[in-house]
LOMAR-416105 format. One record per residue: z negated, y, x negated of N, C-alpha, C in turn; residue number from 1; residue in three letters. Coordinates in Angstrom, 1 decimal, decimal comma, always signed. Atoms other than C-alpha are relative to their C-alpha. Example, Ala and Ser with C-alpha at 12.3 -4.5 7.8 and 13.67 -1.06 7.14 Angstrom:
BEGIN
> n.up; n.north; n.east; ca.up; ca.north; ca.east; c.up; c.north; c.east; resi; resn
> +0,0; -1,2; -0,9; -7,8; -4,5; -12,3; +0,0; +1,2; -0,9; 1; Ala
> +0,0; -1,1; +0,9; -7,1; -1,1; -13,7; -0,8; +1,1; +0,8; 2; Ser
This chain:
BEGIN
> n.up; n.north; n.east; ca.up; ca.north; ca.east; c.up; c.north; c.east; resi; resn
> +0,0; -1,2; -0,8; +0,0; +0,0; +0,0; +0,0; +1,2; -0,9; 1; Met
> +0,0; -1,3; +0,8; +0,8; +3,5; -1,3; -1,3; +0,7; +0,2; 2; Asn
> +1,2; -0,7; +0,0; -2,4; +5,3; -2,2; +0,0; +1,3; +0,8; 3; Pro
> -0,2; -1,3; -0,7; -1,0; +8,5; -0,7; +0,3; -0,1; +1,5; 4; His
> -0,5; +0,1; -1,4; +0,0; +7,1; +2,6; -0,9; +0,5; +1,0; 5; Ala
> +0,9; -0,5; -1,0; -3,2; +8,0; +4,4; -0,1; +1,4; +0,1; 6; Asn
> +0,0; -1,5; +0,0; -2,9; +11,6; +3,4; +1,3; +0,6; +0,5; 7; Asn
> -1,3; -0,5; -0,4; +0,7; +11,8; +4,6; +0,1; +0,6; +1,4; 8; Phe
> -0,2; -0,7; -1,3; +1,5; +14,3; +7,4; +1,5; +0,4; +0,0; 9; Gln
> -1,4; -0,4; -0,1; +5,2; +14,4; +8,4; +0,1; +1,4; +0,6; 10; Pro
> -0,2; -1,3; -0,5; +6,6; +17,8; +9,1; +0,4; +0,0; +1,4; 11; Arg
> -0,3; -0,1; -1,4; +6,7; +18,7; +12,8; +0,8; +1,3; +0,3; 12; Gln
> -0,8; -1,1; -0,4; +9,3; +20,9; +14,4; -0,1; +0,2; +1,5; 13; Phe
> -0,1; -0,3; -1,5; +9,2; +22,6; +17,8; +1,3; +0,6; +0,3; 14; Asn
> -1,3; -0,4; -0,4; +12,5; +23,0; +19,4; -0,1; +1,3; +0,9; 15; Met
> +0,0; -1,2; -0,8; +12,9; +26,6; +20,7; +1,1; -0,1; +1,1; 16; Ser
> -1,1; +0,0; -1,0; +14,8; +27,4; +23,9; +1,4; +0,3; -0,5; 17; Pro
> -1,3; -0,3; +0,5; +17,6; +28,8; +21,8; +0,6; -1,3; -0,7; 18; Gln
> -0,5; +1,3; +0,7; +17,9; +25,5; +19,8; +0,4; -0,9; +1,1; 19; Met
> -0,4; +0,9; -1,1; +17,9; +23,6; +23,1; +1,3; +0,2; +0,6; 20; Asn
> -1,3; -0,4; -0,6; +20,8; +25,6; +24,4; +1,2; -0,3; -0,9; 21; Asn
> -1,1; +0,1; +0,9; +22,9; +25,1; +21,3; +0,3; -1,5; -0,3; 22; Met
> -0,1; +1,3; +0,5; +22,3; +21,4; +20,7; -0,1; -1,0; +1,2; 23; Leu
> +0,1; +1,0; -1,1; +22,8; +18,2; +22,9; -1,4; -0,5; +0,2; 24; Pro
> +1,3; +0,6; -0,2; +19,8; +16,7; +24,6; -0,3; -1,3; -0,8; 25; Pro
> +0,3; +1,2; +0,7; +18,0; +14,0; +22,7; -0,3; -1,1; +1,0; 26; Val
> +0,2; +1,2; -0,9; +18,2; +10,6; +24,4; -0,7; -1,1; -0,9; 27; Glu
> +0,7; +1,0; +0,8; +15,6; +8,2; +23,1; +0,5; -1,4; +0,2; 28; His
> -0,5; +1,4; -0,1; +16,5; +4,6; +22,3; +1,5; +0,0; -0,1; 29; Gly
> -1,5; +0,0; +0,2; +20,1; +5,8; +21,7; +0,3; +0,4; -1,4; 30; Arg
> -0,6; -0,2; +1,3; +22,3; +6,5; +18,8; +0,4; +1,5; -0,1; 31; Lys
> -0,4; -1,4; +0,2; +22,9; +10,0; +17,4; +0,3; +0,2; -1,5; 32; Arg
> -0,5; -0,2; +1,4; +24,6; +11,4; +14,2; +0,2; +1,5; -0,2; 33; Ala
> -0,4; -1,3; +0,5; +25,0; +14,6; +12,2; +1,0; -0,3; -1,1; 34; Val
> -1,0; +0,3; +1,0; +28,3; +14,6; +10,3; +0,4; +1,4; -0,6; 35; Leu
> -0,3; -1,3; +0,6; +29,0; +17,5; +7,8; +1,0; -0,2; -1,1; 36; Cys
> -1,1; +0,1; +1,0; +32,2; +17,9; +5,9; +0,5; +1,5; -0,4; 37; Gly
> -0,2; -1,3; +0,4; +32,9; +21,0; +3,8; +1,2; +0,0; -1,1; 38; Ile
> -1,2; -0,1; +1,0; +36,2; +21,9; +1,9; -0,1; +1,2; -0,9; 39; Thr
> +0,1; -1,2; +0,8; +35,2; +25,3; +0,5; +1,4; +0,7; -0,1; 40; Tyr
> -1,3; -0,6; +0,0; +38,6; +26,8; +1,4; +0,0; +1,3; -0,7; 41; Arg
> -0,2; -1,2; +0,7; +39,8; +29,5; -0,9; -0,9; +0,1; -1,3; 42; Gly
> +0,9; +0,0; +1,2; +37,2; +28,6; -3,6; +0,7; -0,8; -1,1; 43; His
> -0,7; +0,7; +1,1; +38,4; +27,5; -7,1; -0,4; -1,5; +0,0; 44; Pro
> +0,4; +1,4; -0,1; +36,5; +24,2; -6,5; +0,1; -0,6; +1,4; 45; Arg
> -0,2; +0,5; -1,4; +37,8; +23,5; -3,1; +0,3; -1,5; +0,0; 46; Ser
> -0,2; +1,5; -0,2; +38,0; +19,9; -1,8; +1,1; -0,2; +1,1; 47; Leu
> -1,2; +0,3; -0,9; +40,8; +18,2; +0,2; -0,4; -0,9; +1,1; 48; Lys
> +0,1; +1,1; -0,9; +39,4; +15,2; +2,0; -1,3; +0,1; +0,9; 49; Gly
> +1,3; +0,0; -0,6; +35,9; +16,3; +3,3; +0,1; -0,1; +1,6; 50; Ser
> -0,1; +0,0; -1,5; +36,9; +17,1; +6,9; +0,5; -1,3; +0,5; 51; Ile
> -0,5; +1,3; -0,4; +39,0; +13,9; +7,2; -1,0; -1,1; -0,1; 52; Asn
> +1,1; +0,9; +0,1; +36,0; +12,0; +6,0; -0,9; +0,0; +1,2; 53; Asp
> +0,8; -0,1; -1,1; +34,0; +13,3; +8,8; +0,6; -0,5; +1,3; 54; Val
> -0,7; +0,4; -1,2; +36,6; +12,7; +11,5; +0,1; -1,5; +0,0; 55; Leu
> +0,0; +1,5; +0,1; +37,0; +9,1; +10,2; -1,3; -0,6; +0,3; 56; Ser
> +1,3; +0,5; -0,2; +33,3; +8,6; +10,3; -0,3; +0,1; +1,5; 57; Met
> +0,2; -0,1; -1,4; +33,1; +9,9; +13,9; +0,8; -1,1; +0,8; 58; Arg
> -0,8; +1,1; -0,6; +35,9; +7,5; +14,9; -0,7; -1,3; -0,1; 59; Tyr
> +0,6; +1,3; +0,2; +34,1; +4,6; +13,3; -1,3; -0,1; +0,8; 60; Phe
> +1,3; +0,1; -0,8; +30,7; +5,4; +15,0; +0,3; -0,1; +1,4; 61; Leu
> -0,3; +0,1; -1,4; +32,3; +5,9; +18,4; +0,7; -1,3; +0,4; 62; Val
> -0,9; +1,1; -0,4; +34,9; +3,2; +18,5; -0,5; -1,4; -0,5; 63; Glu
> +0,5; +1,3; +0,5; +33,2; +0,5; +16,4; -1,5; -0,3; +0,2; 64; Lys
> +1,4; +0,2; +0,0; +29,5; +1,1; +16,7; -0,7; +0,5; +1,3; 65; Leu
> +0,5; -0,4; -1,3; +29,2; +2,5; +20,2; -0,9; +1,3; +0,1; 66; Gly
> +0,7; -1,2; -0,1; +27,8; +5,9; +19,4; +0,7; +0,9; +1,1; 67; Phe
> -0,6; -0,9; -0,9; +28,3; +8,3; +22,4; +0,6; +1,3; -0,7; 68; Pro
> -0,5; -1,2; +0,6; +30,6; +11,3; +21,5; -1,0; +1,1; +0,2; 69; Asn
> +0,9; -1,1; -0,3; +28,0; +13,6; +23,1; -1,2; +0,0; -0,9; 70; Thr
> +1,1; +0,1; +0,8; +25,4; +12,4; +20,6; +0,3; +0,2; -1,5; 71; Ser
> -0,5; -0,2; +1,4; +27,4; +13,3; +17,5; +0,3; +1,5; -0,2; 72; Ile
> -0,2; -1,4; +0,4; +27,2; +16,8; +15,9; +0,9; +0,0; -1,2; 73; Leu
> -0,9; -0,2; +1,1; +30,1; +17,7; +13,7; +0,0; +1,4; -0,6; 74; Val
> -0,1; -1,3; +0,6; +30,0; +20,5; +11,2; +1,1; +0,1; -1,1; 75; Leu
> -1,1; -0,2; +0,9; +33,2; +21,6; +9,5; +0,6; +1,4; +0,1; 76; Thr
> -0,6; -1,3; -0,1; +35,2; +24,7; +8,8; +1,1; +0,0; +1,1; 77; Glu
> -1,0; +0,0; -1,1; +37,6; +23,6; +11,6; -0,6; +0,2; +1,3; 78; Asp
> +0,7; -0,1; -1,2; +35,0; +23,8; +14,3; +0,1; +1,5; +0,6; 79; Glu
> -0,1; -1,3; -0,7; +35,5; +26,7; +16,8; -1,3; +0,6; +0,3; 80; Arg
> +1,3; -0,5; -0,3; +31,9; +26,9; +17,7; -0,6; +0,6; -1,3; 81; Asp
> +0,6; -0,6; +1,3; +30,3; +29,4; +15,1; -1,2; -0,7; -0,4; 82; Pro
> +1,3; +0,7; +0,4; +27,1; +27,4; +15,2; +0,3; -1,4; -0,7; 83; Tyr
> -0,4; +1,2; +0,7; +29,0; +24,4; +13,9; +0,8; +0,2; -1,3; 84; Lys
> -0,5; -0,3; +1,4; +30,4; +26,2; +10,8; -1,1; -0,3; -1,0; 85; Tyr
> +1,0; +0,6; +0,8; +28,6; +24,5; +7,9; -0,7; +1,0; -1,0; 86; Pro
> +0,8; -0,9; +0,8; +26,5; +27,4; +6,6; -1,4; -0,6; -0,2; 87; Thr
> +1,3; +0,4; +0,2; +23,0; +27,0; +5,3; -0,8; -0,2; +1,3; 88; Met
> +0,8; +0,1; -1,3; +21,4; +27,9; +8,6; +0,5; -1,0; +1,0; 89; Ala
> -0,6; +0,9; -1,0; +23,8; +25,9; +10,7; -0,2; -1,5; -0,4; 90; Asn
> +0,3; +1,4; +0,5; +23,1; +22,7; +8,6; -1,4; -0,3; +0,3; 91; Ile
> +1,4; +0,3; -0,2; +19,4; +23,0; +8,8; -0,4; -0,2; +1,4; 92; Arg
> +0,3; +0,1; -1,4; +19,3; +23,3; +12,6; +0,3; -1,4; +0,5; 93; Leu
> -0,3; +1,3; -0,5; +21,1; +20,0; +13,4; -0,9; -1,1; -0,7; 94; Pro
> +0,8; +1,0; +0,7; +19,0; +18,1; +10,8; -1,3; +0,0; +0,8; 95; Leu
> +1,2; +0,0; -0,8; +15,9; +19,2; +12,8; +0,1; -0,7; +1,3; 96; Arg
> -0,3; +0,6; -1,4; +17,5; +18,2; +16,1; +0,1; -1,5; -0,2; 97; Trp
> -0,3; +1,4; +0,3; +18,4; +14,8; +14,4; -1,2; -0,8; +0,3; 98; His
> +1,2; +0,8; -0,1; +14,8; +13,6; +14,3; -1,0; +0,5; +1,0; 99; Val
> +1,0; -0,6; -1,0; +13,1; +15,8; +17,0; -0,3; -1,1; +1,0; 100; His
> +0,4; +1,0; -0,9; +11,1; +13,5; +19,1; +0,4; -1,4; -0,1; 101; Gly
> -0,5; +1,3; +0,3; +12,4; +10,4; +17,4; -1,0; -1,0; +0,4; 102; Cys
> +0,8; +1,1; -0,5; +11,1; +7,2; +18,9; +0,5; -1,4; -0,5; 103; Gln
> -0,5; +1,4; +0,3; +11,3; +3,4; +18,2; +1,2; -0,3; +0,8; 104; Pro
> -1,2; +0,4; -0,7; +14,7; +2,1; +19,0; +1,2; +1,0; -0,3; 105; Gly
> -1,0; -1,0; +0,3; +16,5; +5,3; +17,9; +0,8; -0,4; -1,3; 106; Asp
> -0,8; +0,3; +1,2; +19,4; +4,8; +15,4; +0,7; +1,4; -0,4; 107; Ser
> -0,5; -1,3; +0,4; +20,4; +7,9; +13,4; +0,9; -0,2; -1,2; 108; Leu
> -0,9; +0,0; +1,1; +23,2; +8,6; +11,0; +0,2; +1,4; -0,5; 109; Val
> -0,3; -1,3; +0,7; +23,6; +11,5; +8,5; +1,1; -0,2; -1,0; 110; Phe
> -1,1; +0,1; +0,9; +26,9; +11,8; +6,8; +0,3; +1,4; -0,6; 111; His
> -0,4; -1,3; +0,7; +27,7; +14,6; +4,2; +1,0; -0,3; -1,0; 112; Tyr
> -1,2; +0,0; +1,0; +31,0; +15,1; +2,4; +0,2; +1,4; -0,5; 113; Ser
> -0,2; -1,4; +0,6; +31,1; +18,1; +0,1; -0,5; +0,0; -1,4; 114; Gly
> +0,5; -0,1; +1,4; +29,8; +19,4; -3,2; -1,6; -0,2; +0,0; 115; His
> +1,4; +0,1; +0,2; +26,4; +18,5; -4,5; -0,3; +0,3; -1,5; 116; Gly
> +0,4; -0,4; +1,3; +24,5; +19,7; -7,6; -1,4; -0,5; -0,3; 117; Thr
> +1,4; +0,3; +0,4; +21,4; +19,1; -9,6; -0,7; +1,3; -0,4; 118; Arg
> +0,7; -1,2; +0,5; +18,7; +21,7; -10,2; -1,3; -0,5; -0,7; 119; Val
> +1,2; +0,5; +0,7; +15,7; +21,4; -12,5; -1,2; -0,1; +0,9; 120; Arg
> +1,2; +0,3; -0,8; +12,7; +19,9; -10,8; -1,2; +0,8; -0,6; 121; Asn
> +1,1; -0,9; +0,4; +9,6; +22,2; -10,8; -1,4; -0,7; +0,2; 122; Gln
> +1,4; +0,6; -0,3; +6,8; +19,8; -9,6; -0,2; -1,3; -0,6; 123; Asp
> +0,2; +1,3; +0,7; +7,3; +16,7; -11,8; +0,1; -1,2; +0,9; 124; Gly
> -0,1; +1,1; -1,0; +8,2; +14,5; -8,8; +1,3; -0,7; -0,1; 125; Glu
> -1,3; +0,7; +0,2; +11,6; +13,4; -10,1; +0,1; -0,7; -1,4; 126; Glu
> -0,1; +0,8; +1,2; +12,1; +10,6; -12,7; +0,9; +0,6; -1,0; 127; Ile
> -1,0; -0,6; +0,9; +15,2; +12,3; -14,2; -0,3; +1,5; -0,2; 128; Asp
> +0,3; -1,4; +0,2; +13,6; +15,7; -14,0; +0,9; +1,0; +0,8; 129; Gly
> -0,8; -0,9; -0,8; +16,1; +17,1; -11,5; -0,1; -0,4; +1,5; 130; His
> -0,2; +0,2; -1,3; +16,3; +17,6; -7,8; +1,5; +0,1; +0,3; 131; Asp
> -1,4; -0,1; -0,4; +19,6; +17,0; -6,0; +0,1; +0,9; +1,1; 132; Glu
> -0,2; -1,0; -1,1; +21,1; +19,4; -3,5; +1,4; +0,0; +0,6; 133; Ser
> -1,3; -0,2; -0,5; +23,9; +19,9; -1,1; +0,4; +1,5; +0,0; 134; Leu
> -0,5; -1,3; +0,1; +26,0; +23,0; -1,1; +0,7; +0,4; +1,3; 135; Cys
> -0,6; -0,5; -1,2; +26,6; +24,7; +2,2; +1,2; +0,9; -0,3; 136; Pro
> -1,1; -0,8; +0,3; +29,8; +26,7; +2,6; -0,3; +1,4; -0,6; 137; Val
> +0,4; -1,3; +0,4; +27,8; +29,9; +1,9; -1,0; -0,2; -1,2; 138; Asp
> +1,0; +0,3; +1,1; +25,8; +28,4; -1,1; -0,1; +1,1; -1,0; 139; Tyr
> +0,0; -1,1; +1,1; +26,8; +31,2; -3,5; -0,8; +1,1; +0,4; 140; Glu
> +0,8; -1,1; -0,4; +24,9; +33,7; -1,4; -1,3; -0,4; +0,6; 141; Thr
> +1,2; +0,4; -0,7; +22,4; +31,7; +0,6; -0,7; -1,2; -0,8; 142; Glu
> +0,7; +1,0; +0,8; +21,6; +28,9; -2,0; +0,3; -1,4; +0,5; 143; Gly
> -0,3; +1,4; -0,2; +21,5; +25,1; -1,8; -1,2; -0,6; +0,8; 144; Arg
> +1,0; +0,7; -0,7; +19,5; +22,7; +0,3; -0,4; -1,2; -0,9; 145; Ile
> +0,5; +1,0; +1,0; +17,3; +20,5; -2,0; -0,3; -1,3; +0,8; 146; Leu
> +0,3; +1,3; -0,5; +16,7; +16,8; -1,5; -1,5; +0,0; +0,5; 147; Asp
> +1,3; +0,0; -0,5; +13,0; +17,6; -1,0; +0,0; +0,5; +1,5; 148; Asp
> +0,0; -0,5; -1,4; +13,8; +19,6; +2,2; +0,7; -1,1; +0,9; 149; Glu
> -0,6; +1,0; -0,8; +16,2; +16,9; +3,4; -0,9; -1,2; +0,3; 150; Ile
> +1,0; +1,1; -0,2; +13,6; +14,2; +2,9; -1,1; +0,4; +1,0; 151; Ser
> +1,1; -0,5; -1,0; +10,9; +16,3; +4,7; +0,5; +0,1; +1,3; 152; Asn
> -0,5; -0,3; -1,3; +13,2; +17,0; +7,6; +0,4; -1,3; +0,7; 153; Thr
> -0,5; +1,1; -0,8; +14,9; +13,7; +8,4; -0,5; -1,4; -0,5; 154; Ile
> +0,5; +1,3; +0,4; +13,2; +10,9; +6,4; -1,5; -0,2; +0,3; 155; Val
> +1,4; +0,2; -0,2; +9,5; +11,5; +6,5; -0,5; -0,2; +1,4; 156; Arg
> +0,5; +0,1; -1,5; +9,1; +12,0; +10,3; +0,5; -1,3; +0,6; 157; Pro
> -0,6; +1,1; -0,7; +11,0; +8,7; +11,0; -1,1; -1,1; +0,3; 158; Leu
> +1,1; +0,9; -0,4; +8,6; +6,5; +13,0; +0,4; -1,5; -0,1; 159; Pro
> -0,3; +1,4; +0,1; +8,3; +2,7; +12,9; +0,9; -0,4; +1,2; 160; Arg
> -0,9; +0,4; -1,0; +11,1; +1,1; +14,9; +1,3; +0,8; +0,1; 161; Gly
> -1,2; -0,9; +0,0; +13,6; +3,9; +14,2; +0,7; -0,3; -1,4; 162; Ala
> -0,8; +0,3; +1,2; +16,4; +3,6; +11,6; +0,9; +1,2; -0,3; 163; Thr
> -0,9; -1,1; +0,4; +18,3; +6,3; +9,6; +0,9; -0,6; -1,2; 164; Leu
> -1,0; +0,3; +1,0; +21,5; +5,6; +7,6; +0,6; +1,3; -0,5; 165; His
> -0,6; -1,1; +0,6; +22,6; +8,3; +5,2; +1,2; -0,5; -0,8; 166; Gly
> -1,2; +0,3; +0,7; +26,2; +8,2; +3,9; +0,3; +1,3; -0,7; 167; Ile
> -0,1; -1,2; +0,7; +26,4; +10,8; +1,1; +1,1; -0,1; -1,1; 168; Ile
> -1,2; +0,0; +0,8; +29,8; +11,5; -0,5; +0,0; +1,3; -0,8; 169; Asp
> +0,1; -1,2; +0,9; +29,0; +14,0; -3,3; -0,5; -0,4; -1,3; 170; Thr
> +0,5; +0,2; +1,3; +28,2; +14,3; -6,9; -1,6; -0,1; +0,0; 171; Cys
> +1,5; +0,1; +0,2; +24,6; +13,4; -8,0; -0,7; -0,5; +1,3; 172; Phe
> +0,5; +0,3; -1,4; +24,0; +11,7; -4,6; -0,9; -1,3; +0,0; 173; Ser
> +0,8; +1,2; +0,1; +22,0; +8,6; -5,8; -1,4; +0,1; +0,6; 174; Gly
> +1,4; -0,1; -0,6; +18,6; +10,0; -4,7; +0,0; +1,2; +0,9; 175; Thr
> -0,2; -1,2; -0,8; +19,9; +12,6; -2,2; -1,0; +0,0; +1,1; 176; Phe
> +0,9; +0,0; -1,1; +17,5; +11,5; +0,5; -1,5; -0,1; -0,6; 177; Leu
> +1,3; +0,1; +0,7; +14,6; +11,2; -2,1; -0,8; -1,1; +0,6; 178; Asp
> +0,7; +1,2; -0,4; +13,7; +7,7; -1,1; -0,8; -0,6; -1,1; 179; Leu
> +0,9; +0,5; +1,0; +11,0; +5,7; -2,9; +0,6; -1,0; -0,9; 180; Pro
> -0,6; +1,0; +0,9; +13,3; +3,0; -4,3; +1,5; +0,2; +0,0; 181; Phe
> -1,4; -0,2; +0,3; +16,8; +3,1; -5,8; +0,6; -1,3; -0,5; 182; Leu
> -0,7; +1,2; +0,5; +19,2; +0,2; -6,2; +1,3; +0,5; -0,7; 183; Cys
> -1,2; -0,4; +0,8; +21,8; +0,7; -9,0; +0,9; -1,2; -0,1; 184; Arg
> -1,0; +1,1; -0,1; +24,9; -1,5; -8,7; +1,2; +0,4; -0,9; 185; Ile
> -1,3; -0,3; +0,8; +27,8; -1,7; -11,3; +1,0; -1,0; +0,5; 186; Ile
> -1,2; +0,6; -0,5; +31,3; -3,0; -10,7; -0,1; -1,6; -0,3; 187; Arg
> +0,1; +1,5; +0,4; +30,5; -6,4; -12,4; -0,9; -0,8; +1,0; 188; Ala
> +0,8; +0,7; -1,0; +28,1; -7,1; -9,5; -1,5; +0,0; -0,3; 189; Gly
> +1,3; +0,0; +0,4; +24,9; -6,6; -11,4; -0,8; +1,1; +0,7; 190; Tyr
> +0,8; -1,1; -0,6; +22,1; -4,5; -9,8; -1,4; -0,1; -0,4; 191; Phe
> +1,4; +0,0; +0,3; +18,6; -3,5; -10,5; -0,7; +1,1; +1,0; 192; Met
> +0,7; -0,9; -0,9; +15,9; -1,8; -8,4; -0,9; +0,9; -0,9; 193; Trp
> +0,8; -0,9; +0,7; +14,0; +1,3; -9,6; -1,0; +0,6; +1,0; 194; Glu
> +1,0; -0,6; -0,8; +10,7; +2,6; -8,3; -0,1; +1,5; -0,3; 195; Asp
> -0,1; -1,5; +0,2; +11,0; +6,4; -7,8; -1,3; +0,7; +0,5; 196; His
> +1,2; -0,6; -0,3; +7,5; +6,9; -6,6; -0,8; +0,5; -1,2; 197; Arg
> +0,7; -0,5; +1,2; +5,5; +9,1; -9,1; -1,4; +0,2; +0,5; 198; Ile
> +1,4; -0,3; -0,4; +2,4; +10,8; -7,6; +0,0; +0,3; +1,5; 199; Ser
> +0,0; -0,4; -1,4; +3,4; +12,0; -4,2; +0,6; -1,2; +0,9; 200; Ser
> -0,4; +1,1; -0,9; +4,2; +9,8; -1,1; +1,5; +0,3; +0,3; 201; Tyr
> -1,3; +0,0; -0,4; +7,9; +9,1; -0,6; +0,3; -1,1; +1,0; 202; Lys
> -0,3; +1,1; -1,0; +9,2; +7,3; +2,4; -0,1; +0,6; +1,4; 203; Gly
> +0,0; -0,4; -1,4; +9,1; +7,4; +6,2; -1,4; -0,2; +0,6; 204; Thr
> +1,2; +0,2; -0,7; +6,3; +7,2; +8,8; +0,0; -1,4; +0,6; 205; Arg
> -0,1; +1,4; -0,5; +7,1; +3,5; +9,2; +1,4; -0,5; +0,3; 206; Gly
> -1,4; +0,4; -0,3; +10,8; +3,6; +10,0; +0,8; -0,4; -1,2; 207; Gly
> -0,8; +0,4; +1,1; +13,7; +2,4; +7,9; +1,0; +1,0; -0,3; 208; Ile
> -1,0; -1,0; +0,4; +15,8; +4,8; +5,9; +0,8; -0,6; -1,1; 209; Ala
> -1,0; +0,6; +1,0; +18,9; +3,6; +3,9; +1,0; +1,1; -0,3; 210; Ile
> -0,9; -0,9; +0,4; +21,0; +5,8; +1,9; +1,2; -0,7; -0,8; 211; Ser
> -1,1; +0,5; +0,7; +24,6; +4,8; +0,7; +0,6; +1,2; -0,7; 212; Ile
> -0,4; -1,1; +0,8; +25,6; +7,1; -2,1; +1,3; -0,2; -0,8; 213; Ser
> -1,3; +0,1; +0,7; +29,0; +7,8; -3,8; -0,2; +0,0; -1,5; 214; Ala
> +0,0; -0,3; +1,4; +27,7; +8,8; -7,2; -1,5; -0,2; -0,5; 215; Cys
> +1,3; +0,1; +0,7; +24,8; +8,4; -9,7; -0,7; +1,4; +0,2; 216; Glu
> +0,8; -1,2; +0,0; +22,0; +11,0; -9,6; +0,0; +0,6; -1,4; 217; Ser
> +0,0; -0,6; +1,4; +22,3; +11,4; -13,3; +1,0; -0,8; -0,8; 218; Lys
> -1,0; +0,7; +0,8; +24,7; +10,4; -16,1; -0,7; -1,2; -0,5; 219; Phe
> +0,6; +1,3; +0,3; +24,1; +6,7; -16,8; +1,1; -0,9; -0,6; 220; Trp
> -1,0; +0,8; +0,7; +26,0; +4,5; -19,2; -0,5; -1,4; -0,1; 221; Arg
> +0,3; +1,4; +0,2; +26,0; +0,7; -19,1; +0,8; -0,6; -1,1; 222; Tyr
> -0,8; +0,7; +1,0; +27,0; -1,5; -22,0; +0,5; -1,2; +0,6; 223; Asn
> -0,8; +1,2; -0,6; +29,6; -4,1; -21,0; +0,0; -1,1; -1,1; 224; Ser
């Protein structure tokens, strides 16, 4: 048992009337998803496939896994709704909606396709000395969203009986959800587990959180 588990208090969010008007109602025991794809149009480091990634993921969730269209929030630069443009503020709001009132039986998906960066960790809670972050479309003026915030928002409040899958397609995405354990896999099929708990509690409130990441969180070389 983790010695810090008894002291753990997940972050609680209250949904304001404004938030309720902008977001779909939460249906317990159902499936819901937040899908975010950013191309950074006009930027020297623009991406080409992020929006297509999100549209493909929505098709897969609806057509193959039975997610209701109404329970999927999509944030891209193609969305006409200004609240679904993937700014810092607009990404934070759906993440809070994602787990608000989450109950056993809920199945959640968070998919992010865009740029990610590393920043120097300040509290000594990262094995590699860095936090990972996602880059909203306005990151150059508003900043990045750190893995600590993402974990506090959608991982730690997850109750027993609920499941979260994160699909993270960005650089340095290996510990993007700040989970307690990391599985490293190489092409030859070998894998190893790492314990990323240091001194603070990492994990959920009893639920299951799984992250599928596109890249390492740090540069790592294996000898063949």
